[in-house]
C-alpha positions as CSV (number, residue, x, y, z in Angstrom):
1,M,5.3,-16.9,-2.9
2,V,6.4,-16.4,0.5
3,F,4.4,-15.3,3.0
4,H,6.5,-13.1,5.7
5,K,4.0,-11.9,8.6
6,T,4.6,-8.0,9.0
7,A,4.3,-6.2,13.0
8,L,0.3,-5.2,11.6
9,E,-1.9,-8.0,12.3
10,G,-3.2,-8.6,8.6
11,A,-1.1,-7.0,6.5
12,Y,2.4,-9.2,4.9
13,I,4.9,-8.7,2.0
14,I,5.3,-11.7,-0.3
15,D,8.1,-13.1,-1.9
16,L,7.8,-14.5,-5.7
17,E,10.1,-17.1,-6.8
18,P,10.2,-16.9,-9.6
19,F,11.5,-19.5,-11.9
20,S,14.5,-17.8,-14.6
21,D,16.0,-19.7,-17.7
22,D,17.8,-17.3,-21.2
23,R,14.1,-17.0,-21.6
24,G,14.0,-14.5,-18.4
25,L,11.3,-15.2,-15.4
26,F,8.3,-16.4,-14.6
27,A,7.1,-15.6,-11.2
28,R,3.5,-16.3,-9.8
29,T,1.8,-13.2,-8.6
30,F,-1.2,-14.4,-7.2
31,C,-3.3,-17.8,-6.4
32,K,-6.0,-18.6,-4.6
33,R,-5.0,-21.4,-2.7
34,E,-1.8,-19.7,-1.1
35,F,-3.3,-16.3,-0.4
36,S,-6.9,-18.3,1.0
37,A,-4.0,-19.6,3.9
38,I,-3.6,-16.4,5.4
39,G,-7.3,-15.4,5.7
40,H,-8.0,-13.5,1.9
41,N,-11.5,-14.8,0.4
42,K,-12.3,-11.9,-0.9
43,E,-12.5,-11.3,-5.7
44,F,-9.8,-9.0,-6.3
45,V,-12.3,-6.6,-8.7
46,Q,-10.4,-4.2,-10.0
47,F,-6.6,-3.5,-11.1
48,N,-4.6,0.3,-11.4
49,H,-1.4,0.6,-12.5
50,S,0.4,4.1,-11.9
51,H,3.1,5.8,-12.4
52,S,5.4,8.8,-11.6
53,N,8.1,10.7,-13.3
54,Q,10.4,11.6,-10.4
55,Q,12.3,10.3,-7.3
56,G,10.8,11.6,-4.5
57,T,7.0,11.9,-5.5
58,L,5.0,10.8,-2.5
59,R,1.0,9.0,-3.2
60,G,-0.6,9.4,0.0
61,L,-1.7,8.0,2.5
62,H,-5.4,6.3,0.6
63,F,-7.8,4.8,2.1
64,Q,-12.1,4.1,1.4
65,R,-14.1,4.3,4.2
66,P,-16.5,1.5,4.7
67,P,-18.5,0.1,3.3
68,H,-16.3,0.7,0.2
69,A,-13.4,-0.4,2.4
70,E,-10.8,-2.9,-0.1
71,I,-8.0,-5.3,0.6
72,K,-4.8,-4.0,-1.7
73,L,-2.0,-5.8,-3.0
74,I,0.6,-4.2,-4.4
75,R,3.9,-4.1,-6.4
76,C,6.0,-2.1,-7.6
77,I,7.6,-3.1,-11.5
78,R,9.2,-0.2,-12.9
79,G,11.8,1.2,-10.5
80,S,11.5,1.2,-6.7
81,V,9.4,2.6,-4.3
82,F,9.2,3.3,0.2
83,D,5.6,1.4,0.4
84,V,4.2,2.3,4.1
85,I,0.9,1.0,5.4
86,V,-0.8,2.6,8.5
87,D,-3.3,0.5,11.0
88,L,-6.5,2.6,11.2
89,R,-8.4,-0.1,12.9
90,H,-9.6,1.9,16.1
91,G,-9.2,-1.7,18.8
92,S,-6.4,-2.8,17.1
93,A,-2.8,-3.1,19.2
94,T,-1.3,-1.3,16.3
95,F,-3.2,1.0,15.9
96,L,-1.9,4.7,14.0
97,H,1.6,2.5,14.0
98,Y,2.6,1.7,10.2
99,V,5.0,-0.8,8.2
100,G,7.3,1.0,5.3
101,V,9.0,-1.4,3.3
102,E,10.9,-1.1,-0.3
103,L,9.6,-2.7,-3.7
104,S,11.2,-2.5,-6.6
105,E,11.2,-4.1,-10.1
106,Q,14.4,-5.3,-8.3
107,N,12.6,-7.6,-5.5
108,M,9.7,-8.0,-6.7
109,R,8.2,-7.8,-3.3
110,M,4.2,-6.8,-2.8
111,I,2.3,-5.9,0.0
112,Y,-0.5,-7.3,0.9
113,V,-2.9,-5.1,3.1
114,P,-5.7,-5.3,5.1
115,E,-8.6,-3.5,5.2
116,G,-8.6,-0.4,6.8
117,F,-5.3,0.8,6.6
118,A,-4.2,3.9,4.6
119,H,-1.7,3.4,1.9
120,G,0.7,5.2,0.7
121,F,4.8,5.8,-1.3
122,Q,7.3,7.7,-2.4
123,T,9.6,7.0,-5.6
124,L,13.0,6.5,-4.7
125,A,13.8,6.4,-8.5
126,D,12.9,8.3,-11.6
127,H,10.0,6.8,-13.8
128,C,8.5,4.2,-11.3
129,E,5.3,1.9,-11.6
130,L,2.8,0.5,-9.7
131,I,0.3,-2.5,-10.8
132,Y,-2.9,-2.3,-7.6
133,H,-5.3,-4.7,-6.9
134,H,-8.6,-3.5,-5.1
135,T,-10.9,-6.2,-3.5
136,A,-13.6,-3.3,-3.7
137,F,-14.2,-0.8,-7.0
138,Y,-13.9,2.5,-6.2
139,A,-16.1,5.1,-4.2
140,P,-15.3,8.3,-4.8
141,N,-17.5,9.3,-1.9
142,A,-15.6,7.2,0.4
143,D,-12.1,8.6,-0.5
144,G,-10.6,9.4,2.8
145,G,-6.8,9.8,3.2
146,I,-4.3,11.1,6.2
147,R,-1.5,14.0,5.4
148,Y,1.3,12.3,5.0
149,D,3.9,14.4,8.1
150,D,1.5,13.4,10.5
151,P,3.1,13.8,14.1
152,K,0.8,10.7,15.6
153,I,2.6,8.6,13.1
154,N,5.8,10.1,11.9
155,I,6.8,8.3,8.8
156,A,10.7,8.5,8.3
157,W,10.4,9.2,4.4
158,P,13.4,8.8,3.3
159,L,13.7,11.3,0.8
160,E,13.0,14.9,0.3
161,I,9.2,15.1,-1.2
162,S,10.4,16.4,-5.2
163,T,6.3,16.5,-5.6
164,I,2.9,15.6,-4.4
165,S,-0.7,16.7,-5.1
166,E,-2.6,19.3,-3.5
167,K,-5.1,16.6,-3.0
168,D,-2.4,15.2,-0.5
169,K,-0.3,18.1,0.5
170,N,-4.1,19.4,2.4
171,L,-5.5,15.4,3.6
172,P,-6.4,16.0,7.5
173,L,-4.4,15.5,10.1
174,L,-5.7,12.5,12.1
175,S,-6.4,14.8,15.5
176,E,-9.2,17.2,12.8
177,D,-10.8,14.0,10.6
178,F,-10.8,11.1,12.6
179,A,-12.4,11.8,16.0
180,G,-14.4,8.6,16.7
181,M,-13.8,7.8,13.2
182,T,-14.3,3.7,12.8
183,L,-12.6,1.8,9.4
């Protein structure tokens, strides 16, 4: 694996190094030693799989509040998505900045999302599937999110939104829910 630092401290884009032959390919997606080199020392305790039917579907921006904050490792295994992470760490030099990256079954990229970040994505194709690894169990009482079109972040989503849940459509703007909140 090759770890690429992003403009957001502690967040990485990870390129796999597949081995290919006439049988197909093999690639390592996690190695405790390699992840410890970037400071990862938590256990992944929950793996999730999402499927989105339609191109333009938007999911997010989601996070869990402390003490249930989580690190996420995300990979697209079918289709292609524009994946976005937003730094919500008060005091961070990149507070409210975001990074967007294409994750696809072709490029086999992953994104490592530190605690204190919101995450979301938009599908760039029909029938997209993602695998998520989490360092904290889902805690409904800690569930949080910010609206995908928040003007303080101003994410440049690549497509018109075709599908979005009522929950995600009605997430709060930063000015509504985040005054004084610490992630």
